[in-house]
Backbone as ProteinMPNN parsed JSONL, in Angstrom:
{"seq_chain_A": "MLHIVLHLVVPLLVALYFYRKRWKNVTVILIATMVVDLDHLLADPIYDPERCSIGFHPLHTIPAIVLYGMLFILPLILGRKADDWKLKSTIDMFHLIGLGLLIHMALDGIDCLL", "coords_chain_A": {"N_chain_A": [[19.573, 4.423, 4.236], [19.513, 7.202, 3.508], [19.665, 8.405, 6.037], [22.429, 8.156, 6.6], [23.435, 9.753, 4.355], [22.203, 12.137, 5.533], [23.857, 12.658, 7.699], [26.115, 13.468, 6.649], [25.313, 15.779, 4.819], [23.91, 17.579, 6.604], [25.739, 18.561, 8.631], [27.415, 19.966, 6.792], [25.768, 21.794, 5.61], [25.198, 23.269, 8.028], [27.857, 24.205, 8.555], [28.228, 25.834, 6.282], [26.381, 27.84, 6.666], [26.576, 28.961, 9.15], [29.45, 29.194, 9.681], [30.768, 30.243, 7.579], [33.359, 31.539, 6.839], [35.186, 29.559, 7.325], [34.29, 27.101, 6.354], [35.098, 24.755, 5.389], [36.981, 23.553, 7.062], [35.549, 23.383, 9.453], [33.351, 21.698, 8.543], [34.77, 19.149, 8.159], [35.552, 18.833, 10.865], [33.069, 18.527, 12.133], [31.832, 16.37, 10.619], [33.773, 14.594, 11.583], [32.986, 13.822, 13.983], [31.396, 11.727, 13.841], [32.49, 9.569, 14.536], [31.579, 8.848, 17.062], [29.768, 6.813, 16.566], [31.014, 4.393, 16.721], [30.375, 3.029, 19.105], [28.375, 1.351, 18.451], [29.504, -0.986, 17.859], [29.49, -2.376, 20.196], [26.955, -3.479, 20.322], [24.682, -6.125, 19.754], [22.739, -7.322, 17.305], [25.013, -5.646, 15.42], [24.337, -3.759, 13.71], [21.026, -2.579, 13.297], [18.327, -1.884, 11.819], [15.807, -1.277, 12.711], [16.279, -0.357, 15.473], [16.427, 2.12, 18.013], [18.804, 4.308, 18.397], [19.351, 6.246, 20.466], [19.693, 6.222, 23.611], [20.142, 3.423, 23.845], [22.753, 2.799, 22.817], [26.016, 3.242, 24.411], [27.309, 5.818, 23.958], [25.199, 7.346, 23.204], [23.421, 8.052, 25.118], [21.305, 9.824, 27.462], [22.876, 11.079, 29.722], [25.324, 11.213, 28.21], [24.651, 13.008, 25.947], [24.066, 15.209, 27.533], [26.755, 15.799, 28.232], [27.656, 16.514, 25.742], [26.147, 18.767, 25.11], [27.143, 20.482, 26.837], [29.822, 20.452, 26.008], [29.284, 22.002, 23.875], [28.163, 24.441, 24.895], [29.688, 25.576, 26.938], [32.26, 26.361, 25.791], [31.422, 28.762, 24.458], [30.967, 30.488, 26.651], [33.226, 30.553, 28.112], [35.165, 31.081, 26.034], [34.739, 33.897, 25.495], [36.349, 35.0, 27.243], [38.945, 34.281, 26.941], [42.387, 35.071, 26.273], [44.757, 34.245, 24.943], [45.431, 33.066, 21.813], [45.838, 30.117, 21.358], [44.582, 29.02, 23.378], [41.968, 29.791, 22.642], [41.724, 28.661, 20.261], [41.605, 25.92, 21.187], [39.317, 25.782, 22.799], [37.33, 26.576, 20.886], [37.423, 24.357, 19.288], [36.516, 22.361, 21.064], [33.876, 23.497, 21.256], [33.05, 22.942, 18.565], [33.135, 20.281, 18.261], [31.242, 19.648, 20.175], [29.064, 20.63, 18.906], [28.942, 18.959, 16.798], [28.5, 16.51, 17.707], [26.038, 16.868, 18.904], [24.294, 17.535, 16.596], [24.607, 15.046, 15.398], [23.227, 13.268, 17.469], [20.706, 14.593, 17.363], [19.966, 13.981, 14.594], [19.942, 11.003, 14.838], [17.987, 10.847, 16.724], [15.867, 11.612, 15.274], [15.455, 9.458, 13.831], [14.39, 7.822, 15.427], [11.818, 8.632, 15.919], [10.419, 8.011, 13.717]], "CA_chain_A": [[20.433, 5.187, 3.368], [19.165, 8.454, 3.746], [20.145, 8.682, 7.335], [23.86, 8.367, 6.456], [23.405, 11.047, 3.71], [21.947, 13.37, 6.46], [25.019, 12.934, 8.67], [27.116, 14.308, 5.891], [24.709, 17.033, 4.49], [23.463, 18.528, 7.51], [26.986, 19.269, 8.952], [27.79, 20.698, 5.543], [24.81, 23.042, 5.591], [25.621, 24.171, 9.29], [29.104, 24.863, 8.461], [28.31, 26.707, 5.321], [25.575, 28.856, 7.214], [27.256, 29.481, 10.494], [30.912, 29.295, 9.813], [30.965, 30.611, 6.214], [34.594, 31.825, 6.27], [36.154, 28.415, 7.415], [33.27, 26.008, 6.376], [35.702, 23.327, 4.954], [37.709, 22.846, 8.203], [34.234, 23.086, 10.386], [32.724, 20.588, 8.044], [35.533, 18.146, 8.47], [35.215, 18.535, 12.298], [31.521, 18.222, 12.442], [31.633, 14.995, 10.224], [34.518, 13.601, 12.282], [32.296, 13.401, 15.154], [30.497, 10.575, 13.628], [33.131, 8.408, 14.987], [30.8, 8.152, 17.99], [28.976, 5.662, 16.353], [32.005, 3.045, 17.161], [29.567, 2.179, 20.199], [27.476, 0.492, 17.715], [30.311, -2.204, 17.797], [29.177, -3.12, 21.355], [25.539, -4.08, 20.139], [24.359, -7.387, 19.036], [23.577, -7.3, 16.298], [25.987, -4.352, 15.493], [23.356, -2.75, 12.879], [19.617, -3.072, 13.462], [17.661, -0.657, 11.169], [14.595, -0.916, 13.509], [16.647, -0.023, 16.686], [16.638, 3.411, 18.194], [20.26, 4.453, 18.892], [19.305, 7.098, 21.708], [19.311, 5.479, 24.928], [20.75, 2.271, 23.753], [24.133, 2.602, 22.75], [26.573, 4.041, 25.577], [27.637, 7.224, 23.758], [24.024, 7.808, 22.667], [22.586, 8.061, 26.27], [21.129, 11.164, 27.914], [24.074, 11.717, 30.271], [26.407, 11.588, 27.063], [24.136, 13.999, 25.338], [24.24, 16.519, 28.391], [28.038, 16.346, 28.219], [27.948, 17.015, 24.442], [25.762, 19.997, 25.259], [28.034, 21.242, 27.768], [30.927, 20.909, 25.122], [28.827, 23.006, 22.858], [27.796, 25.68, 25.351], [30.737, 26.28, 27.729], [33.282, 27.341, 25.131], [30.833, 30.03, 24.127], [31.223, 31.335, 27.692], [34.662, 30.67, 28.391], [35.924, 31.699, 24.871], [35.044, 35.154, 25.524], [37.453, 35.461, 28.454], [40.363, 33.635, 26.749], [43.143, 36.028, 25.545], [45.584, 33.542, 24.333], [44.873, 32.349, 20.733], [45.891, 28.859, 21.382], [43.413, 28.503, 24.254], [40.776, 30.089, 22.042], [41.385, 27.514, 19.227], [41.304, 24.956, 21.829], [37.962, 26.167, 23.02], [36.723, 26.599, 19.574], [37.39, 22.741, 18.88], [35.451, 21.677, 21.963], [32.548, 23.881, 20.793], [32.44, 22.224, 17.442], [32.99, 18.755, 18.675], [29.891, 19.454, 20.946], [28.059, 20.732, 17.994], [28.847, 17.974, 15.837], [27.648, 15.428, 18.535], [24.526, 17.206, 19.126], [23.68, 17.29, 15.395], [24.626, 13.59, 15.118], [22.17, 12.713, 18.191], [19.401, 14.982, 16.914], [19.586, 13.11, 13.465], [19.571, 9.863, 15.215], [16.692, 10.984, 17.431], [14.554, 11.749, 14.361], [15.173, 7.943, 13.413], [13.587, 7.077, 16.817], [10.358, 9.002, 15.72], [9.834, 7.506, 12.567]], "C_chain_A": [[20.524, 6.814, 3.408], [19.753, 9.151, 5.05], [21.668, 9.004, 7.237], [24.194, 9.661, 5.649], [23.172, 12.414, 4.603], [23.09, 13.636, 7.277], [26.048, 13.357, 7.912], [26.661, 15.742, 5.376], [24.311, 17.982, 5.476], [24.656, 19.326, 8.148], [27.447, 20.164, 7.94], [27.206, 21.915, 5.71], [25.136, 23.896, 6.897], [26.812, 24.891, 9.289], [29.026, 26.069, 7.525], [27.334, 28.11, 5.829], [26.133, 29.619, 8.303], [28.542, 29.919, 10.575], [31.417, 29.554, 8.338], [32.703, 30.74, 5.869], [35.455, 30.725, 6.384], [35.245, 27.191, 7.226], [33.996, 24.747, 5.891], [36.264, 22.795, 6.237], [36.477, 22.613, 9.336], [33.684, 21.77, 9.756], [33.441, 19.156, 8.294], [35.427, 17.674, 9.933], [33.986, 17.937, 12.56], [31.343, 16.632, 11.817], [32.529, 13.95, 10.882], [33.958, 13.15, 13.477], [31.246, 12.166, 14.93], [31.386, 9.354, 14.155], [32.571, 7.829, 16.488], [29.89, 7.022, 17.8], [29.773, 4.291, 16.486], [31.153, 2.457, 18.278], [28.518, 1.39, 19.584], [28.158, -0.779, 17.781], [29.894, -3.155, 18.977], [27.75, -3.811, 21.188], [25.591, -5.378, 19.381], [22.861, -7.446, 18.66], [24.19, -5.716, 16.117], [24.92, -3.478, 14.699], [21.862, -3.422, 12.945], [18.805, -1.783, 13.036], [16.419, -0.286, 11.991], [14.987, -0.409, 14.882], [16.828, 1.411, 16.914], [17.805, 3.625, 18.927], [20.118, 5.217, 20.331], [18.862, 6.269, 22.774], [19.819, 3.965, 24.985], [21.96, 2.152, 23.719], [24.73, 3.759, 23.853], [26.998, 5.613, 25.208], [26.286, 7.937, 23.121], [22.975, 7.773, 23.783], [22.395, 9.517, 26.578], [22.184, 11.695, 28.636], [25.237, 12.044, 29.228], [25.924, 12.902, 26.297], [24.061, 15.239, 26.12], [25.735, 16.887, 28.277], [28.235, 17.084, 26.789], [27.24, 18.465, 24.389], [26.565, 20.978, 25.882], [29.199, 21.612, 26.905], [30.679, 21.905, 24.168], [28.89, 24.422, 23.581], [29.045, 26.337, 26.255], [31.708, 26.95, 27.004], [32.611, 28.58, 24.729], [30.972, 31.049, 25.27], [32.456, 31.496, 28.001], [35.545, 31.295, 27.256], [36.0, 33.209, 24.901], [36.011, 35.793, 26.355], [38.667, 34.982, 28.098], [41.062, 34.909, 25.777], [44.01, 35.389, 24.732], [44.985, 32.861, 23.181], [44.865, 30.858, 20.807], [44.836, 28.326, 22.235], [42.261, 28.999, 23.525], [40.583, 29.095, 20.895], [41.043, 26.201, 19.901], [39.912, 24.827, 22.309], [37.073, 25.99, 21.973], [36.534, 25.189, 19.203], [36.582, 22.217, 19.844], [33.955, 22.122, 21.432], [32.029, 23.206, 19.496], [32.514, 20.759, 17.346], [31.628, 18.693, 19.195], [28.922, 19.626, 19.863], [27.819, 19.647, 17.112], [28.038, 16.634, 16.425], [26.421, 15.696, 18.68], [23.691, 17.024, 17.971], [23.498, 15.8, 15.099], [23.471, 12.952, 16.107], [20.853, 13.238, 17.77], [19.035, 14.127, 15.488], [19.412, 11.715, 13.85], [18.218, 9.9, 15.829], [15.529, 11.025, 16.517], [14.315, 10.177, 13.854], [14.309, 7.384, 14.439], [12.145, 7.34, 16.647], [9.778, 8.374, 14.612], [9.387, 6.086, 12.593]], "O_chain_A": [[21.566, 7.467, 3.335], [20.228, 10.287, 5.054], [22.113, 10.03, 7.752], [24.997, 10.503, 6.051], [23.771, 13.478, 4.446], [23.335, 14.805, 7.575], [27.048, 13.675, 8.555], [27.402, 16.723, 5.452], [24.366, 19.181, 5.205], [24.624, 20.555, 8.213], [27.916, 21.229, 8.341], [27.831, 22.955, 5.915], [25.319, 25.11, 6.806], [26.939, 25.978, 9.853], [29.581, 27.134, 7.794], [27.568, 29.241, 5.404], [26.128, 30.85, 8.31], [28.883, 30.831, 11.328], [32.478, 29.042, 7.981], [33.244, 30.196, 4.906], [36.466, 30.726, 5.681], [35.461, 26.236, 7.971], [33.403, 23.678, 6.031], [36.041, 21.616, 6.513], [36.548, 21.618, 10.057], [33.581, 20.785, 10.488], [32.783, 18.158, 8.587], [35.262, 16.5, 10.262], [33.897, 16.881, 13.188], [30.768, 15.775, 12.489], [32.281, 12.745, 10.852], [34.4, 12.134, 14.014], [30.44, 11.775, 15.773], [30.91, 8.219, 14.155], [32.92, 6.768, 17.005], [29.346, 6.398, 18.711], [29.196, 3.21, 16.364], [31.252, 1.234, 18.374], [27.772, 0.752, 20.327], [27.423, -1.766, 17.765], [29.905, -4.383, 18.889], [27.461, -4.712, 21.977], [26.429, -5.635, 18.517], [21.944, -7.583, 19.47], [23.72, -4.76, 16.734], [24.692, -2.376, 15.198], [21.629, -4.601, 12.677], [18.653, -0.812, 13.777], [16.007, 0.873, 11.988], [14.044, 0.007, 15.555], [17.402, 2.018, 16.01], [17.879, 3.168, 20.068], [20.764, 4.784, 21.285], [17.772, 5.698, 22.797], [19.89, 3.365, 26.058], [22.471, 1.402, 24.551], [24.179, 4.826, 24.125], [27.01, 6.494, 26.069], [26.384, 9.038, 22.58], [21.801, 7.514, 23.519], [23.135, 10.372, 26.092], [22.545, 12.818, 28.283], [25.986, 13.008, 29.386], [26.74, 13.789, 26.047], [23.993, 16.308, 25.513], [26.057, 18.074, 28.226], [28.893, 18.121, 26.705], [27.741, 19.311, 23.649], [26.652, 22.146, 25.502], [29.636, 22.762, 26.906], [31.565, 22.594, 23.661], [29.479, 25.387, 23.093], [29.276, 27.545, 26.208], [32.09, 28.049, 27.408], [33.358, 29.556, 24.659], [31.081, 32.252, 25.033], [32.853, 32.646, 28.188], [36.547, 31.953, 27.537], [36.986, 33.817, 24.484], [36.425, 36.941, 26.196], [39.584, 35.204, 28.889], [40.508, 35.52, 24.863], [44.137, 35.932, 23.635], [44.059, 32.082, 23.41], [43.886, 30.292, 20.32], [44.225, 27.306, 21.918], [41.267, 28.415, 23.958], [39.455, 28.718, 20.575], [40.294, 25.407, 19.332], [39.362, 23.731, 22.205], [36.077, 25.283, 22.123], [35.421, 24.858, 18.793], [35.754, 21.439, 19.368], [33.043, 21.321, 21.227], [30.84, 22.939, 19.322], [31.995, 20.12, 16.43], [30.855, 17.83, 18.781], [27.966, 18.852, 19.817], [26.695, 19.378, 16.689], [27.22, 15.937, 15.825], [25.61, 14.773, 18.597], [22.581, 16.501, 18.069], [22.451, 15.345, 14.638], [22.75, 12.106, 15.578], [19.889, 12.473, 17.781], [17.905, 13.666, 15.332], [18.63, 11.114, 13.113], [17.366, 9.073, 15.503], [14.417, 10.596, 16.822], [13.206, 9.744, 13.539], [13.535, 6.463, 14.176], [11.294, 6.559, 17.071], [8.557, 8.216, 14.612], [8.862, 5.586, 11.599]]}, "name": "protein", "num_of_chains": 1, "seq": "MLHIVLHLVVPLLVALYFYRKRWKNVTVILIATMVVDLDHLLADPIYDPERCSIGFHPLHTIPAIVLYGMLFILPLILGRKADDWKLKSTIDMFHLIGLGLLIHMALDGIDCLL"}
């Protein structure tokens, strides 16, 4: 149960600390990335409290996590060069999605250590 609460509280705290002016929208985006857990539906059993998600579920693998890192980092580089506000908002969305997915993987990774 604590794990699920952390998936809500940590994104909220990150949004409040790093994105104070628009924390509500950022929180929604970060929490929406929990949809990544749909890959649990492919497992048998669907939920196993003793199972480590990292490396087991397809969207929780190292290649997927590398992709999430790229979603987070590349917009920081590309966003500086964008002049069009629509392009900037799209780049910003990718950045936040990457951040949310990385937060999710970090929290799932902590469960693997316990």
